[in-house]
VOVEXLUM-903460 format. One record per residue (C-alpha): residue in three letters; chain; x, y, z. Coordinates in nm, 4 decimals. Example, Ala and Ser with C-alpha at 12.3 -4.5 7.8 and 13.67 -1.06 7.14 Angstrom:
residues 2
rec code ALA, unit A, px 1.2300, py -0.4500, pz 0.7800
rec code SER, unit A, px 1.3670, py -0.1060, pz 0.7140
end
This chain:
residues 389
rec code MET, unit A, px -9.5502, py -2.1839, pz 12.2931
rec code PHE, unit A, px -9.9218, py -2.2145, pz 12.3653
rec code SER, unit A, px -10.0092, py -2.3561, pz 12.7085
rec code LEU, unit A, px -10.3443, py -2.5216, pz 12.7739
rec code SER, unit A, px -10.3084, py -2.4597, pz 13.1467
rec code GLY, unit A, px -10.4944, py -2.1374, pz 13.2262
rec code SER, unit A, px -10.6444, py -2.1115, pz 12.8778
rec code ARG, unit A, px -11.0128, py -2.0277, pz 12.8405
rec code VAL, unit A, px -11.1940, py -2.3070, pz 12.6575
rec code VAL, unit A, px -11.5626, py -2.2999, pz 12.5635
rec code PHE, unit A, px -11.6993, py -2.6512, pz 12.5200
rec code ALA, unit A, px -12.0192, py -2.6354, pz 12.3136
rec code THR, unit A, px -12.2127, py -2.9606, pz 12.3173
rec code THR, unit A, px -12.5703, py -3.0813, pz 12.2756
rec code VAL, unit A, px -12.6704, py -3.1775, pz 12.6296
rec code LEU, unit A, px -12.4914, py -3.0960, pz 12.9538
rec code PRO, unit A, px -12.3017, py -3.4212, pz 13.0056
rec code ASP, unit A, px -12.2424, py -3.4296, pz 13.3814
rec code GLU, unit A, px -12.5125, py -3.6943, pz 13.4367
rec code ARG, unit A, px -12.3342, py -3.9317, pz 13.1957
rec code ALA, unit A, px -12.6705, py -4.0695, pz 13.0812
rec code ASN, unit A, px -12.5325, py -4.2353, pz 12.7674
rec code GLY, unit A, px -12.2113, py -4.3030, pz 12.5795
rec code GLY, unit A, px -12.2040, py -3.9638, pz 12.4106
rec code GLU, unit A, px -12.2298, py -3.7815, pz 12.7411
rec code ILE, unit A, px -11.9655, py -4.0028, pz 12.9002
rec code CYS, unit A, px -11.7358, py -3.9230, pz 12.6088
rec code SER, unit A, px -11.7964, py -3.5472, pz 12.6363
rec code GLN, unit A, px -11.7409, py -3.5473, pz 13.0115
rec code GLU, unit A, px -11.4133, py -3.7376, pz 12.9629
rec code PHE, unit A, px -11.2817, py -3.4509, pz 12.7511
rec code ILE, unit A, px -11.4041, py -3.1883, pz 12.9975
rec code ASP, unit A, px -11.2557, py -3.3652, pz 13.3000
rec code VAL, unit A, px -10.9132, py -3.4096, pz 13.1408
rec code LEU, unit A, px -10.9018, py -3.0495, pz 13.0178
rec code ARG, unit A, px -10.9826, py -2.9246, pz 13.3674
rec code ASP, unit A, px -10.7283, py -3.1616, pz 13.5200
rec code ILE, unit A, px -10.4638, py -3.0142, pz 13.2906
rec code GLY, unit A, px -10.5584, py -2.6668, pz 13.4166
rec code ALA, unit A, px -10.7812, py -2.5206, pz 13.1456
rec code ASP, unit A, px -11.0705, py -2.2899, pz 13.2359
rec code VAL, unit A, px -11.3517, py -2.4877, pz 13.0697
rec code ARG, unit A, px -11.6995, py -2.3391, pz 13.0254
rec code VAL, unit A, px -11.9623, py -2.5862, pz 12.9133
rec code VAL, unit A, px -12.2620, py -2.4888, pz 12.6972
rec code GLY, unit A, px -12.5543, py -2.7248, pz 12.6381
rec code TYR, unit A, px -12.9186, py -2.8049, pz 12.6933
rec code GLU, unit A, px -13.0550, py -2.9721, pz 13.0040
rec code ARG, unit A, px -13.2323, py -3.3020, pz 12.9508
rec code VAL, unit A, px -13.6047, py -3.2605, pz 13.0259
rec code GLY, unit A, px -13.6777, py -3.4187, pz 13.3621
rec code ARG, unit A, px -13.3262, py -3.3985, pz 13.5036
rec code GLY, unit A, px -13.2771, py -3.2745, pz 13.8576
rec code PRO, unit A, px -13.1809, py -2.9160, pz 13.9358
rec code LEU, unit A, px -12.8408, py -2.8005, pz 13.8160
rec code GLN, unit A, px -12.5789, py -2.7455, pz 14.0803
rec code SER, unit A, px -12.4660, py -2.3882, pz 14.1092
rec code ASP, unit A, px -12.1647, py -2.3827, pz 13.8787
rec code PRO, unit A, px -12.0457, py -2.0618, pz 13.7098
rec code SER, unit A, px -11.8657, py -2.2675, pz 13.4435
rec code VAL, unit A, px -12.1916, py -2.4202, pz 13.3127
rec code TYR, unit A, px -12.4089, py -2.2225, pz 13.0680
rec code SER, unit A, px -12.7458, py -2.3889, pz 13.0238
rec code ALA, unit A, px -12.9603, py -2.3314, pz 12.7157
rec code GLY, unit A, px -13.2585, py -2.4565, pz 12.9158
rec code PRO, unit A, px -13.4504, py -2.7859, pz 12.9163
rec code TRP, unit A, px -13.4789, py -2.9753, pz 12.5873
rec code PHE, unit A, px -13.5920, py -3.3082, pz 12.4514
rec code ILE, unit A, px -13.2683, py -3.4803, pz 12.3576
rec code GLU, unit A, px -13.3906, py -3.8219, pz 12.2426
rec code MET, unit A, px -13.6252, py -3.8294, pz 11.9433
rec code ALA, unit A, px -13.8305, py -4.1031, pz 12.1105
rec code GLU, unit A, px -13.9349, py -3.8610, pz 12.3848
rec code ALA, unit A, px -13.9920, py -3.5506, pz 12.1717
rec code GLY, unit A, px -14.3507, py -3.6259, pz 12.0666
rec code TRP, unit A, px -14.5016, py -3.3732, pz 11.8261
rec code ARG, unit A, px -14.1762, py -3.1744, pz 11.8239
rec code ARG, unit A, px -14.0297, py -3.4324, pz 11.5875
rec code ILE, unit A, px -14.2730, py -3.3196, pz 11.3174
rec code LEU, unit A, px -14.1783, py -2.9577, pz 11.3789
rec code TRP, unit A, px -13.8057, py -3.0336, pz 11.3552
rec code LEU, unit A, px -13.8531, py -3.2320, pz 11.0362
rec code ALA, unit A, px -14.0620, py -2.9572, pz 10.8773
rec code ARG, unit A, px -13.8108, py -2.6900, pz 10.9719
rec code ALA, unit A, px -13.5266, py -2.9059, pz 10.8409
rec code PHE, unit A, px -13.6926, py -2.9414, pz 10.5011
rec code ILE, unit A, px -13.7732, py -2.5696, pz 10.4816
rec code THR, unit A, px -13.4170, py -2.4643, pz 10.5708
rec code HIS, unit A, px -13.2492, py -2.7468, pz 10.3747
rec code ALA, unit A, px -13.0695, py -2.8641, pz 10.6892
rec code PRO, unit A, px -13.0304, py -3.2047, pz 10.8581
rec code PHE, unit A, px -13.2890, py -3.2472, pz 11.1317
rec code THR, unit A, px -13.0121, py -3.3726, pz 11.3632
rec code GLN, unit A, px -12.8847, py -3.0138, pz 11.3658
rec code THR, unit A, px -13.2222, py -2.8423, pz 11.3416
rec code LYS, unit A, px -13.3442, py -3.0037, pz 11.6651
rec code PHE, unit A, px -13.0598, py -2.8366, pz 11.8576
rec code LYS, unit A, px -13.0715, py -2.4993, pz 11.6853
rec code GLY, unit A, px -13.2351, py -2.2138, pz 11.8743
rec code THR, unit A, px -13.2001, py -1.8646, pz 12.0164
rec code ALA, unit A, px -13.1667, py -1.9949, pz 12.3727
rec code TYR, unit A, px -12.8571, py -2.1896, pz 12.2720
rec code VAL, unit A, px -12.7047, py -1.8918, pz 12.0928
rec code ARG, unit A, px -12.7680, py -1.6777, pz 12.4015
rec code ALA, unit A, px -12.5998, py -1.9315, pz 12.6314
rec code LEU, unit A, px -12.3023, py -1.9568, pz 12.3941
rec code ARG, unit A, px -12.2647, py -1.5787, pz 12.3774
rec code ASN, unit A, px -12.2690, py -1.5619, pz 12.7586
rec code ALA, unit A, px -11.9938, py -1.8228, pz 12.7771
rec code LEU, unit A, px -11.7875, py -1.6245, pz 12.5242
rec code ARG, unit A, px -11.8541, py -1.2869, pz 12.6846
rec code ASP, unit A, px -11.5110, py -1.2564, pz 12.8495
rec code GLY, unit A, px -11.3346, py -1.4065, pz 12.5494
rec code ALA, unit A, px -11.2073, py -1.7542, pz 12.4805
rec code ASP, unit A, px -10.8834, py -1.8970, pz 12.3501
rec code ILE, unit A, px -11.0423, py -2.2071, pz 12.1963
rec code LEU, unit A, px -11.3961, py -2.3117, pz 12.1000
rec code ILE, unit A, px -11.4679, py -2.6839, pz 12.1011
rec code ILE, unit A, px -11.7578, py -2.7994, pz 11.8838
rec code ASP, unit A, px -11.8608, py -3.1299, pz 12.0385
rec code HIS, unit A, px -12.0770, py -3.3360, pz 11.7980
rec code ALA, unit A, px -12.1685, py -3.2613, pz 11.4384
rec code HIS, unit A, px -12.5214, py -3.2019, pz 11.5704
rec code ILE, unit A, px -12.4064, py -2.8727, pz 11.7173
rec code GLY, unit A, px -12.1891, py -2.7877, pz 11.4157
rec code TRP, unit A, px -12.4328, py -2.5201, pz 11.3035
rec code ILE, unit A, px -12.2735, py -2.2794, pz 11.5524
rec code ALA, unit A, px -11.9622, py -2.2644, pz 11.3308
rec code GLY, unit A, px -12.1559, py -2.0269, pz 11.1053
rec code LEU, unit A, px -12.2153, py -1.7714, pz 11.3808
rec code PRO, unit A, px -12.0171, py -1.4457, pz 11.3697
rec code ASP, unit A, px -11.7451, py -1.3384, pz 11.6138
rec code LEU, unit A, px -11.6302, py -1.6827, pz 11.7256
rec code PRO, unit A, px -11.2740, py -1.7660, pz 11.8355
rec code THR, unit A, px -11.0503, py -1.8432, pz 11.5393
rec code ARG, unit A, px -10.9121, py -2.1505, pz 11.7142
rec code LYS, unit A, px -11.1809, py -2.4168, pz 11.6831
rec code LEU, unit A, px -11.1596, py -2.7878, pz 11.7540
rec code PHE, unit A, px -11.4253, py -3.0296, pz 11.6291
rec code ILE, unit A, px -11.4766, py -3.3524, pz 11.8267
rec code ALA, unit A, px -11.6395, py -3.6038, pz 11.5925
rec code HIS, unit A, px -11.8086, py -3.8698, pz 11.8040
rec code ASN, unit A, px -11.9008, py -4.0426, pz 11.4792
rec code LEU, unit A, px -11.8682, py -3.9922, pz 11.1071
rec code GLU, unit A, px -12.2313, py -3.8893, pz 11.1129
rec code HIS, unit A, px -12.3171, py -3.9030, pz 10.7436
rec code SER, unit A, px -12.1839, py -4.2584, pz 10.7217
rec code LEU, unit A, px -12.3730, py -4.3546, pz 11.0357
rec code TYR, unit A, px -12.7051, py -4.2258, pz 10.9012
rec code ASN, unit A, px -12.6442, py -4.3996, pz 10.5708
rec code SER, unit A, px -12.6139, py -4.7244, pz 10.7673
rec code ILE, unit A, px -12.9371, py -4.6553, pz 10.9541
rec code ALA, unit A, px -13.1171, py -4.5785, pz 10.6279
rec code GLN, unit A, px -13.0220, py -4.9172, pz 10.4853
rec code HIS, unit A, px -13.1971, py -5.1015, pz 10.7681
rec code GLY, unit A, px -13.5192, py -4.9007, pz 10.7966
rec code SER, unit A, px -13.8619, py -4.8730, pz 10.6424
rec code ILE, unit A, px -13.9215, py -4.6808, pz 10.3195
rec code ALA, unit A, px -13.9984, py -4.3650, pz 10.5192
rec code LYS, unit A, px -13.6885, py -4.4062, pz 10.7354
rec code ARG, unit A, px -13.4717, py -4.4706, pz 10.4312
rec code ALA, unit A, px -13.5925, py -4.1459, pz 10.2761
rec code ILE, unit A, px -13.5513, py -3.9375, pz 10.5937
rec code TYR, unit A, px -13.2179, py -4.0782, pz 10.7058
rec code GLY, unit A, px -13.0816, py -4.0855, pz 10.3511
rec code ARG, unit A, px -13.1534, py -3.7137, pz 10.3190
rec code VAL, unit A, px -12.9898, py -3.6468, pz 10.6574
rec code ALA, unit A, px -12.6821, py -3.8397, pz 10.5488
rec code ARG, unit A, px -12.6427, py -3.6358, pz 10.2290
rec code LEU, unit A, px -12.6760, py -3.3045, pz 10.4113
rec code LEU, unit A, px -12.4482, py -3.4095, pz 10.6970
rec code GLU, unit A, px -12.1763, py -3.5046, pz 10.4509
rec code THR, unit A, px -12.1657, py -3.1428, pz 10.3340
rec code LYS, unit A, px -12.1776, py -3.0103, pz 10.6915
rec code GLU, unit A, px -11.8957, py -3.2356, pz 10.8093
rec code ALA, unit A, px -11.6775, py -3.1351, pz 10.5152
rec code ALA, unit A, px -11.7423, py -2.7683, pz 10.6011
rec code LEU, unit A, px -11.6409, py -2.8264, pz 10.9642
rec code GLY, unit A, px -11.3165, py -2.9701, pz 10.8341
rec code VAL, unit A, px -11.2497, py -2.6402, pz 10.6597
rec code GLU, unit A, px -11.3677, py -2.4153, pz 10.9439
rec code CYS, unit A, px -11.1885, py -2.5859, pz 11.2352
rec code LYS, unit A, px -10.8161, py -2.5897, pz 11.3028
rec code ALA, unit A, px -10.8297, py -2.9570, pz 11.4029
rec code ILE, unit A, px -11.0621, py -3.2560, pz 11.4149
rec code VAL, unit A, px -11.0515, py -3.5320, pz 11.6745
rec code THR, unit A, px -11.1979, py -3.8679, pz 11.5738
rec code LEU, unit A, px -11.2409, py -4.1775, pz 11.7869
rec code SER, unit A, px -11.1401, py -4.4375, pz 11.5273
rec code ASN, unit A, px -10.9106, py -4.4796, pz 11.2281
rec code ALA, unit A, px -11.2130, py -4.5516, pz 11.0087
rec code ASP, unit A, px -11.3650, py -4.2121, pz 11.0915
rec code ARG, unit A, px -11.0303, py -4.0417, pz 11.0314
rec code ASP, unit A, px -11.0178, py -4.2003, pz 10.6865
rec code GLY, unit A, px -11.3775, py -4.0940, pz 10.6256
rec code PHE, unit A, px -11.2974, py -3.7289, pz 10.6943
rec code ALA, unit A, px -10.9925, py -3.7543, pz 10.4692
rec code ARG, unit A, px -11.2208, py -3.8739, pz 10.1894
rec code LEU, unit A, px -11.4263, py -3.5579, pz 10.2436
rec code GLY, unit A, px -11.1168, py -3.3562, pz 10.1593
rec code VAL, unit A, px -11.0069, py -3.2691, pz 10.5139
rec code PRO, unit A, px -10.6245, py -3.2514, pz 10.5254
rec code THR, unit A, px -10.4892, py -3.5493, pz 10.7181
rec code ASP, unit A, px -10.2617, py -3.3272, pz 10.9279
rec code LYS, unit A, px -10.5777, py -3.1712, pz 11.0742
rec code ILE, unit A, px -10.7163, py -3.5054, pz 11.1930
rec code THR, unit A, px -10.6088, py -3.6837, pz 11.5123
rec code VAL, unit A, px -10.7388, py -4.0197, pz 11.6322
rec code ILE, unit A, px -10.7693, py -4.0349, pz 12.0096
rec code ASP, unit A, px -10.8086, py -4.3392, pz 12.2346
rec code LEU, unit A, px -11.1168, py -4.2703, pz 12.4430
rec code PRO, unit A, px -11.0709, py -4.4228, pz 12.7909
rec code GLY, unit A, px -11.4297, py -4.4653, pz 12.9145
rec code GLN, unit A, px -11.5423, py -4.4281, pz 13.2737
rec code ALA, unit A, px -11.2916, py -4.5140, pz 13.5439
rec code PHE, unit A, px -11.4696, py -4.7733, pz 13.7565
rec code ASP, unit A, px -11.3662, py -4.8355, pz 14.1161
rec code LEU, unit A, px -11.2508, py -5.1949, pz 14.0892
rec code SER, unit A, px -11.1278, py -5.1895, pz 14.4471
rec code LYS, unit A, px -11.4894, py -5.2443, pz 14.5524
rec code PRO, unit A, px -11.5717, py -5.6067, pz 14.6299
rec code ALA, unit A, px -11.7125, py -5.7713, pz 14.3207
rec code PRO, unit A, px -12.0857, py -5.8466, pz 14.3485
rec code PRO, unit A, px -12.2142, py -6.2035, pz 14.3193
rec code LYS, unit A, px -12.2773, py -6.3298, pz 13.9663
rec code SER, unit A, px -12.6480, py -6.2506, pz 13.9381
rec code TYR, unit A, px -12.6820, py -6.2744, pz 13.5590
rec code ASP, unit A, px -12.5485, py -6.5132, pz 13.2990
rec code ILE, unit A, px -12.5294, py -6.2584, pz 13.0158
rec code GLY, unit A, px -12.5376, py -5.8805, pz 13.0418
rec code LEU, unit A, px -12.5906, py -5.6022, pz 12.7887
rec code ILE, unit A, px -12.5738, py -5.2322, pz 12.8685
rec code GLY, unit A, px -12.6317, py -4.9241, pz 12.6569
rec code SER, unit A, px -12.8664, py -4.6417, pz 12.5694
rec code TRP, unit A, px -13.1331, py -4.8391, pz 12.3856
rec code GLN, unit A, px -13.3347, py -4.5340, pz 12.2783
rec code TRP, unit A, px -13.0623, py -4.4505, pz 12.0262
rec code GLU, unit A, px -13.1531, py -4.6092, pz 11.6935
rec code VAL, unit A, px -12.8021, py -4.7439, pz 11.6318
rec code ASN, unit A, px -12.8026, py -4.9355, pz 11.9599
rec code ARG, unit A, px -13.1634, py -5.0363, pz 11.9104
rec code GLN, unit A, px -13.0784, py -5.2096, pz 11.5836
rec code GLY, unit A, px -12.8116, py -5.4083, pz 11.7666
rec code ILE, unit A, px -13.0451, py -5.5232, pz 12.0419
rec code ARG, unit A, px -13.3115, py -5.6144, pz 11.7865
rec code TRP, unit A, px -13.0584, py -5.8376, pz 11.6101
rec code PHE, unit A, px -12.9564, py -5.9973, pz 11.9400
rec code LEU, unit A, px -13.3157, py -6.0684, pz 12.0465
rec code ALA, unit A, px -13.4293, py -6.1946, pz 11.7073
rec code GLU, unit A, px -13.1197, py -6.3804, pz 11.5875
rec code VAL, unit A, px -12.8925, py -6.4663, pz 11.8819
rec code LEU, unit A, px -13.1308, py -6.5336, pz 12.1706
rec code PRO, unit A, px -13.3031, py -6.8308, pz 11.9989
rec code HIS, unit A, px -12.9653, py -7.0100, pz 11.9867
rec code LEU, unit A, px -12.8951, py -6.9669, pz 12.3596
rec code PRO, unit A, px -12.9877, py -7.2257, pz 12.6249
rec code ASN, unit A, px -13.3329, py -7.1945, pz 12.7802
rec code ASP, unit A, px -13.2085, py -7.2052, pz 13.1396
rec code LEU, unit A, px -12.9968, py -6.8883, pz 13.1464
rec code SER, unit A, px -13.0693, py -6.5242, pz 13.2354
rec code VAL, unit A, px -13.0037, py -6.2245, pz 13.0118
rec code ALA, unit A, px -13.0008, py -5.8828, pz 13.1815
rec code ILE, unit A, px -13.0408, py -5.5715, pz 12.9659
rec code ALA, unit A, px -12.9457, py -5.2487, pz 13.1438
rec code GLY, unit A, px -12.9658, py -4.8898, pz 13.0292
rec code SER, unit A, px -13.2279, py -4.6327, pz 12.9354
rec code GLY, unit A, px -13.4877, py -4.7686, pz 12.6965
rec code SER, unit A, px -13.4365, py -5.1337, pz 12.7911
rec code GLU, unit A, px -13.7696, py -5.1329, pz 12.9732
rec code THR, unit A, px -13.9471, py -5.0442, pz 12.6468
rec code LEU, unit A, px -13.8155, py -5.3403, pz 12.4463
rec code LEU, unit A, px -14.1032, py -5.5412, pz 12.3046
rec code THR, unit A, px -14.0190, py -5.8921, pz 12.4120
rec code THR, unit A, px -14.1692, py -6.1366, pz 12.6598
rec code ASP, unit A, px -13.8965, py -6.4018, pz 12.6633
rec code PRO, unit A, px -13.8812, py -6.5295, pz 13.0251
rec code ARG, unit A, px -13.5002, py -6.5344, pz 13.0127
rec code LEU, unit A, px -13.4836, py -6.1545, pz 12.9822
rec code LEU, unit A, px -13.4577, py -5.9025, pz 13.2636
rec code LYS, unit A, px -13.5157, py -5.5423, pz 13.1503
rec code LEU, unit A, px -13.3500, py -5.3317, pz 13.4208
rec code GLY, unit A, px -13.3596, py -4.9740, pz 13.2864
rec code ARG, unit A, px -13.0806, py -4.7455, pz 13.4074
rec code VAL, unit A, px -12.8634, py -4.9014, pz 13.6762
rec code PRO, unit A, px -12.6972, py -4.6946, pz 13.9524
rec code ASP, unit A, px -12.3490, py -4.8398, pz 13.8957
rec code ALA, unit A, px -12.2617, py -4.9623, pz 13.5460
rec code GLY, unit A, px -11.9324, py -5.1107, pz 13.6597
rec code GLN, unit A, px -12.0914, py -5.3211, pz 13.9329
rec code PHE, unit A, px -12.3662, py -5.4337, pz 13.6945
rec code MET, unit A, px -12.1100, py -5.5599, pz 13.4435
rec code ARG, unit A, px -11.9137, py -5.7347, pz 13.7173
rec code ALA, unit A, px -12.2349, py -5.9107, pz 13.8241
rec code CYS, unit A, px -12.2541, py -6.0820, pz 13.4819
rec code ARG, unit A, px -12.0796, py -6.4032, pz 13.3831
rec code ALA, unit A, px -12.0380, py -6.2712, pz 13.0292
rec code LEU, unit A, px -12.1046, py -5.9461, pz 12.8453
rec code ALA, unit A, px -12.2426, py -5.9055, pz 12.4926
rec code VAL, unit A, px -12.1992, py -5.6101, pz 12.2571
rec code PRO, unit A, px -12.4118, py -5.6930, pz 11.9487
rec code THR, unit A, px -12.3343, py -5.3871, pz 11.7365
rec code VAL, unit A, px -12.4524, py -5.4142, pz 11.3747
rec code VAL, unit A, px -12.4288, py -5.0504, pz 11.2551
rec code GLY, unit A, px -12.2315, py -4.7488, pz 11.3681
rec code SER, unit A, px -11.9096, py -4.5512, pz 11.3516
rec code GLY, unit A, px -11.6886, py -4.3827, pz 11.6092
rec code ILE, unit A, px -11.6131, py -4.6107, pz 11.9024
rec code GLN, unit A, px -11.8164, py -4.8221, pz 12.1427
rec code LEU, unit A, px -11.7789, py -4.7029, pz 12.5011
rec code LYS, unit A, px -11.9616, py -5.0112, pz 12.6228
rec code THR, unit A, px -11.6846, py -5.2219, pz 12.4677
rec code ILE, unit A, px -11.4096, py -5.0149, pz 12.6308
rec code GLU, unit A, px -11.5765, py -5.0191, pz 12.9706
rec code GLY, unit A, px -11.6554, py -5.3888, pz 12.9475
rec code ILE, unit A, px -11.2907, py -5.4615, pz 12.8725
rec code SER, unit A, px -11.1809, py -5.2509, pz 13.1687
rec code VAL, unit A, px -11.3847, py -5.4503, pz 13.4249
rec code GLY, unit A, px -11.2323, py -5.7773, pz 13.3065
rec code VAL, unit A, px -11.5534, py -5.9737, pz 13.2470
rec code PRO, unit A, px -11.5456, py -6.2198, pz 12.9531
rec code MET, unit A, px -11.6981, py -6.0503, pz 12.6497
rec code VAL, unit A, px -11.8383, py -6.1416, pz 12.3106
rec code VAL, unit A, px -11.8595, py -5.8621, pz 12.0544
rec code THR, unit A, px -11.9151, py -5.8179, pz 11.6831
rec code ARG, unit A, px -11.6207, py -5.6979, pz 11.4780
rec code LEU, unit A, px -11.7953, py -5.3626, pz 11.4401
rec code ALA, unit A, px -11.8112, py -5.3276, pz 11.8197
rec code LEU, unit A, px -11.4297, py -5.3481, pz 11.8281
rec code ARG, unit A, px -11.3793, py -5.0648, pz 11.5792
rec code GLY, unit A, px -11.1058, py -4.8304, pz 11.6951
rec code ILE, unit A, px -10.9714, py -5.0828, pz 11.9488
rec code ASN, unit A, px -10.6568, py -5.2537, pz 11.8256
rec code ASP, unit A, px -10.5266, py -5.3947, pz 12.1530
rec code ALA, unit A, px -10.8218, py -5.5877, pz 12.2967
rec code PRO, unit A, px -10.7129, py -5.8397, pz 12.5637
rec code LEU, unit A, px -10.7703, py -6.2117, pz 12.5218
rec code HIS, unit A, px -11.0883, py -6.2180, pz 12.7324
rec code VAL, unit A, px -11.2656, py -6.0420, pz 12.4440
rec code ARG, unit A, px -11.3989, py -6.2740, pz 12.1712
rec code THR, unit A, px -11.5375, py -6.1669, pz 11.8351
rec code ALA, unit A, px -11.8233, py -6.3368, pz 11.6541
rec code GLN, unit A, px -12.0113, py -6.2284, pz 11.3475
rec code THR, unit A, px -12.3003, py -6.4644, pz 11.2738
rec code SER, unit A, px -12.5800, py -6.5175, pz 11.5228
rec code VAL, unit A, px -12.4868, py -6.8833, pz 11.5709
rec code GLU, unit A, px -12.1216, py -6.7965, pz 11.6345
rec code PHE, unit A, px -12.2248, py -6.5211, pz 11.8743
rec code ALA, unit A, px -12.4483, py -6.7512, pz 12.0796
rec code LYS, unit A, px -12.1842, py -7.0262, pz 12.0899
rec code ALA, unit A, px -11.9139, py -6.7830, pz 12.2031
rec code LEU, unit A, px -12.1413, py -6.6447, pz 12.4764
rec code THR, unit A, px -12.2208, py -6.9920, pz 12.6050
rec code GLU, unit A, px -11.8481, py -7.0685, pz 12.6276
rec code ALA, unit A, px -11.7646, py -6.7299, pz 12.7795
rec code MET, unit A, px -12.0139, py -6.7770, pz 13.0652
rec code THR, unit A, px -11.8101, py -7.0638, pz 13.2041
rec code SER, unit A, px -11.4633, py -6.9239, pz 13.1307
rec code SER, unit A, px -11.2336, py -6.7588, pz 13.3808
rec code PRO, unit A, px -11.1235, py -6.3997, pz 13.3086
rec code THR, unit A, px -10.7584, py -6.4926, pz 13.3595
rec code ASP, unit A, px -10.6717, py -6.3247, pz 13.0297
rec code ALA, unit A, px -10.7899, py -5.9837, pz 13.1503
rec code ASP, unit A, px -10.5271, py -5.7089, pz 13.1526
rec code PRO, unit A, px -10.5592, py -5.5051, pz 13.4766
rec code HIS, unit A, px -10.3571, py -5.2155, pz 13.3343
rec code TRP, unit A, px -10.5358, py -5.1874, pz 12.9993
rec code ALA, unit A, px -10.7671, py -4.9038, pz 13.1061
rec code SER, unit A, px -10.4969, py -4.6974, pz 13.2788
rec code ARG, unit A, px -10.2693, py -4.7162, pz 12.9724
rec code ARG, unit A, px -10.5547, py -4.6047, pz 12.7510
rec code ARG, unit A, px -10.6351, py -4.3157, pz 12.9846
rec code GLU, unit A, px -10.2745, py -4.1953, pz 12.9748
rec code ARG, unit A, px -10.2677, py -4.2109, pz 12.5933
rec code PHE, unit A, px -10.5899, py -4.0086, pz 12.5860
rec code ARG, unit A, px -10.4357, py -3.7329, pz 12.7965
rec code GLU, unit A, px -10.1097, py -3.7214, pz 12.6008
rec code THR, unit A, px -10.2839, py -3.7144, pz 12.2629
rec code LEU, unit A, px -10.5249, py -3.4437, pz 12.3709
rec code LEU, unit A, px -10.2359, py -3.2278, pz 12.4875
rec code SER, unit A, px -10.0635, py -3.2681, pz 12.1523
rec code VAL, unit A, px -10.3803, py -3.1608, pz 11.9676
rec code PHE, unit A, px -10.4098, py -2.8423, pz 12.1708
rec code GLU, unit A, px -10.0436, py -2.7627, pz 12.1263
rec code LYS, unit A, px -10.0952, py -2.7896, pz 11.7508
rec code ILE, unit A, px -10.4010, py -2.5677, pz 11.7292
rec code GLY, unit A, px -10.2879, py -2.3346, pz 12.0059
rec code ASP, unit A, px -9.9977, py -2.2096, pz 11.7987
rec code ALA, unit A, px -10.2072, py -2.1868, pz 11.4805
rec code THR, unit A, px -10.2965, py -1.8423, pz 11.3538
end
């Protein structure tokens, strides 16, 4: 019987996730932390975000060097990535992470052998084509990427529709190939599981896992309620940006003029709006305390797949929430302090009511139960692929 404890696991991802700068990095670090807690020897491979502080000396981390992770910050490199993607007939979401420095870092991590290779994100799926990799491979699908980029294409300009539509078509082929190459796939929602099944991936290869989100220290005294409504996310990511655009254009006009709306997270300071009700905070030092400082939280997701960490983490702090149905994807046991609304008028009305409600319906054990399910499910996945030949 295969045992994960003591096994050598190489975790290949896009960006080293220890800073937890966005939902994707939080998700990746959740997997790494649980694997290490179980006793696995986890070696992490990824780029460093340009501008991050110096890496701590850690022999289990294999850096591919500094890289521009967000397209919004890449400047002229975006043109280079797009050109290379067209020449090589590859999705630019993979091309931007493909390079000799990454291959070198991966080879160094694999030098003493590995029992399992984890491919974290479809964006790094190109490594599956490299020679001499471990036969046991696990693919963690943060999203059903081709479906996600199809959604983005439907809401963009003519140029964006062409670019993102092409990416979606190419990613569909890449994701299907990962389903063949890897012993197992982990998805974060039932919808993504069904999407991979439609690509021809055998259902017994696919496991849906309940991502727990960050564990906030709720024993800290709650801060005073400084904001009426709070939103938090990585607003440089186009999917999130479409949600905040909808909120600002369609929901905000229906809200009272005498309230405050705080938007936290990277990219919030770049939002083009001058409404006096808005506070654009940028990254906040403690996401949990920020959410607890709000009378109500909003998650205005309009496109996307996978799961919304901001929804999970908002639920865990017990603050009244209003979310779109899409923001609840993959969450089937939301407590009663979470309200869903679909139209802009419904969303604004629900937020206004939530601001004055008491979070008596919050479930204090919701997050801990989800964390335990995450651990148990992950163990079962590794038992399955560990014994595979």
